[in-house]
Phi, psi and omega in degrees: 000137182272169183296330178290314181296322178293327180292316182294319177296315178299315178296316179297320178294322179299314182292321179295313177301316175300320177294317178298319179298309179298324178298310183295324177297311180293326178294323179292316178301313181301319178298314184296317181294323178295323176293320175301318179298313180299319180298314177294328180287327171297320174291326178291319182299315177299319179287330176296324179293323174296321177294317179299318181296319182288324176297320181289320178295320181295312178305313179302313184293327179298310182301315182299322177299317179299311180301316187293320176300319176297323175295319179296318181297310181301317181291323174298318181290322173300317181296315180299313178300315178299320177296319180292321178299313184299317185291325177295318178300326177294320180298317181293325178296319180294321180294316179297326177288321176296317178298323179290322178290326178290323181290329177282334181282333181286000000 
């Protein structure tokens, strides 16, 4: 083997070692990136669950608000009916007073 061939073999061996180092470096990076992807997928799942929970809470609050408005309407209606009943009772009392006055005059 000539001196030139030996130099080329050493150069080839050096390049192969560099490629092996690059391969191991890329393998490590690939493993790290795979772990990062798994962590982010887990975080995405967690955030999706949070979004679902928030949507359910929003729907519940929206329903509660509708019921609250209905309760306010019911309360207002009850007050109005009570006021009307009091007015009717006053009218009946006035009519009874007038009827009693008419009976005593006869």
